[in-house]
N, C-alpha and C positions, 0 to 999 in steps of 0.2 A: 879435746879438738879433732874434727872429720879429718879423714887424708885427704890428701889432694887428689883430685879427679885426673887422671891420665886421659881419658875416653868416654867423649861425650857421645853416644847413640841416641840420635834425634828425630822425632817424627816431624813431617811438615803438613801433615793433612792431605786433603783429598781433592784433586783439581787442581788450580792456578789463584785460590782464591785468598790467597795469605794467611792460612790456618796453621799459624806458628804461635806457639804461646810466647807470653813474655818471658817465664822461665828460661826457656828455650832461647831467646832474642839476649838474655843475659850470659848463659852459656857458651854462645855464642861469640858473644865478646871478650868474656875472659880467653875463649882458645885462641881466637882472631883469626882462625881460618876454618876453613870447611870443606871436607869430601864429599862429594856427594853422587845420590844417583836419582835418575828420573827429575831432577831440579827443574820445577817450574820455572818458564821463562821471568814471569814477574815476580816471583822470590828469586830468583838472581840476581836480577835488578836491585831489588831493596835491598839485601844483604850487600851486593858489593856496594850499594849507596850507603852502608853503617859502617863503612871500610872494611867488612870481612872479605878476605881471600876465599875467592870458593874454585876449589878443582874439581869437574866433573871427568867422574870415572865408567860413564855409558860407555866409552871406547874401549875401556879395559874389557867389560864385560861382554859387550858384543864381537871383539876381534875372538875371542875363544872359539874350540872344536866344540865345547858343547857346554851347557848350563853347571855341571860341575865344575869345569875347568874354569869358569867364568866367574863361581864362585871363589875358588880358590885363588884367581887372580886379584881379586879386589880385598881379600882378606889379607893377602900378603903385604899388598901395598899401604892400608890403612895398618898394620900389626908395624911396619917398618919404621913407618912414618911417628907412631907413638913411640915407639923406643928411642929416636933420633932425637925428636923434640918434643914431649909432653908438654901441654895438651895438645889434643886437634879432636874434632868432631866430625863423624859421618850422617849427613842427611840422605835420609831415607823415606818414601812414602809410609803415610799413617802413623800406624805403632808399630816400633822398629821390631817388635818380637813376634810380632804377626804376622804369619805366611810371610815371611821375610828370611831364608833359608839364610844369606849372607850374614846379616847382622849378628842373627841368631851363633853362627858358627865363630863370627870375631869376638863375641860375647864369652862363648866356651875357651878359645885359644887365650884371650886376653886374660881371663881368671886364673886358667892353668900356669902362666907365666905372675903371677902375683900384683896384675895392673888394678886400679881401681876403675870402675866404669859406672857410670851414671847413666840409666836409659831414661830420656823426657820423651814421653807418648806426644802423637797429635791425633787427632781426627782421624779414627779410620773407618774401611767401608764400613763396619759393622753400625757404626754412627749414622752413618750416611742412611744406610738401610733401614734402619727404626726410625728415622726420621722422616722419610719419605713413604715409607708404606705405613706407619702411624701401629706397628706391630708391639703387641704386648708380650713383650719375651718373658716377664715372671710369670705369665698364665701359661702360654702356649710352647715356652721353652724355644731355643731355637738351635738346629744345628749347623756348623761351619765347616766346610772342606775348600780346600784347593781344587779348582776345576782339573786342573790336568790329570792331577795324582790320584784325584777320585775314581775318574775312569781308570787311569793306568792299574793301580791298586782295587780295583774293582768295591771300593768303599761299601757297607753297608748302611743304605738310606731307610731312614723310618718317615712314610708319607706320611703320619698324626703328628710329625714335629714340622715349624716351619723349616725351611732350605736357604741357607744362603752358599753361594758358588763363587767364591775369589779368584781373580785373577782371571778372569774369562777370557783376556786373550791369547792368553798360554795354550789354550785349547788347537791354535792354528799355528802354533810356533814350535818347530823341531830343536832347534837351536839357536843363540844367540845371536841377535842382527840379523837372523833370517826374513823375509817378506813371508807374512801370513798367505801364502799361496793356498790355493784347494781349501780356503776356510769353510765355505760351506759343507764339503765334506767333512770333513771334521767336525761340524758344527753336529752334522748329521749322525756322528757315532756318539756323539754326548747326549742328542736323544736316544736313541738304541737305549743305551744305558739307563737315562732315566726313566724312559718307559716300563723298565722291569717293574717300575712300582707307581706310576704316576699314569693316570690315562692321557693319550695324546692331546686330548683337546684341554685338560687343566690349563687356568692359566700362569703363565712365565710372566716376571718384572726384569726387564734389561734396566738396570742403575748405571746410567752412566752421567759423566762430564764433558759439556760441550762450552766452547770459549762463547757464543752468543747467548746460550740459555742458563748456563750454570748445571746444576743438578738437573737432571731429568730423568723422569721415570714412563717407561713405556711398556705396558702390557699387552700378551697376545698367547693366542695357544701354544703350549709346549712345542707342538709338531712342527711352527714356521720360523724353530728358532734359527735353521740353515738359510733361510730367505732372510732376515734379518743379520746376518753375518758382517755383513759390510759397517753395521753401525759400531761395532763393538771395539772401542777404544784402550790404551794400556790399563787403564784401572776400570774398567767393569768390572760389574757385580752382575751374578743372575739369583734372583730371589723366587722362590717359589713356595706359597704359601702352602698351610697343611692340607690333607685330606679329609674334610670334616666325615665325621661317622655318621653310620645312616640310622 
């Protein structure tokens, strides 16, 4: 017999289109309550309609002085609740272990404490990118980075392999809860970083979610990204196709 689950890490997809699996819904019903980050309004209403108590942790993250402090604060809340009255669920966008430092940290700490954790993935930004662009990952491969970290760590980018930069909005934000002020200048820095390996006229595609049109893809020259910074949303991704060999 499988051990009882203490903590569910559940992904709810990208955008606000109720992309949550039946398996995840059953797990949420078993838990009876869900702690959530960046929960879309439609999904919030849907879960409450199922009788699931939803606790939003966004303010816990936003009130922190740094992203690292925010991650620790959210993790402390979740791990305390698991200890007090398991099982509980933590809901977050996409795949809980893909570009999600909070969920990964909680998973490590939960396992250190001998807790049984089940991860239930939702649709991820990678799935959306492949669907919108028609990218043949098996043929050309794919490199994936967090946009903010790629610049901060001066990651090595291979222009011969298609590129996805996740969490694009994070480029223009220094602390949780900050407004993305001077976002255009922040994206100028990203363009300068990418221009080391891509021509400025190389096509870049912003993949984002809008309430009016669902998922949208907008392609433009890489150098014009700062001019389009106002279109960047919390779940925006930047796709740059490979530079074809001559």
